[in-house]
N, C-alpha and C positions, 0 to 999 in steps of 0.2 A: 891599529885603529886610531883615528884622530877625532878630536872633538872640534866640530865646525859650527860657528855661529852664523845663522842665516838672519839677516836684518831686512825684512820686507813687510810692508803693511798689508799685502794681499795674502790671506791665508792659503789661497789656491796656489799661488806662485811658490810660497814657502814650502808647501807640501810637495809640489813637483820636484823642487830642488832637493828636499830631504830624501825623497824616494830614490833619486839618482845617486846621492851620496851613500845611502844604505847599501847599494849594490857593491860598493867597495869596502863595506864593513865600517864605515865612519858613523859616528854618533853626531846627530844634529841637535843643536839647541836653537831656540828661535826668539827673536825680538821683533816687535811690530812697529817700532819707531826708531829714529836716530838717537833719541835720548836714551831709550831702553837699550839699544845696541851698544852705545858708549858705556853705560853702566855695567852691562853684562860682560863686555870686553875687559873692563878693569877688574871685575869681580871673579869671573870664571877663567880668564886667560886661555881662550880657545887656541887651537893650533893654527886656525885659519878663519877668516871672516868673508862671507859672501854678502855684499852690500847693494841694496837697491838705492836709487837716487831720489825718485819722486815719492816723497812721503810727507804727511802733514807734520808741522812743527819743524824740527831739525832735519834738513834733507841729508841725503847720503854723502854729498860732497863735504858738508861741514862735519858730519860724524867721522868720515874717513880722515879728514885733516886733524880733528881732535884726537883720534886714536893714534894716528901716526906721530903726533907731537907729544904724546904722553910717554914719559920715561918707562912706565911699566908695560906699555902695550905697543911701543913703536916698532918692535921686531915681528909683530904678527902680520903675516901676509894678508892682503885684502884683494879680493876680486870683486870689481863692480859688475853687477848684472842688472841691466836696466833697458828700458825702451828708448832712452836717449842715446842715439847712435851717430850724431853729427861728429865730424872730426874735432871740432872745438870742444865738444863734451868729453870726448876720449882724452884729448890733451889735458883738459882741466882736471879730469878724474885722476890721471896718472900724476899730474903735478901736485895733487893734494896728498899723495902718498900711496895710492893704489898700486899693487904689483901687476895687475892685469885688468882687462876690461872686456866684457862680452855684452852683446845685444840680445834682448829677449825677442822671441822665444829662443832659448838656448838649444844648441845641438848637444844632446846628452853625451855623446862620445867626446866631443871637443871639450865640454865642461869638465868631464871626469879627467881627461888628460891634463888640463890646466891645473885643476885641484891637486892631482897627484904629483905633478912636476913641482908645484910651489911647496908642497909638503916635503918632498925630497930635498929641495934646495934649502928649506928652513932647517932641516935636521943636519944636512951635510955641512 
């Protein structure tokens, strides 16, 4: 069982993702802003982070970059899950340190596969 931080300002989206993760026995912790997500990543050291992009205050691109550049959190895999699905958004997200990128609404099977593959790679 892994601890996964979901950073999303939409309680509905966060709940949907949490329910998908629970099916594989993972524990979800949630943050509703980029700032809160960054603080929780540093404090809780989750096994993986699921990051939205469009949020008030610090957006997910900036939060991903800060998490990826922080010595204590740089090895935590990040999956960006967002409505922003242009090729330039995907390239930018990956260049900020994300390990993977998915568009909303997520296909639960693909999401679970990506999560579990990243968790396996992080342990291996």
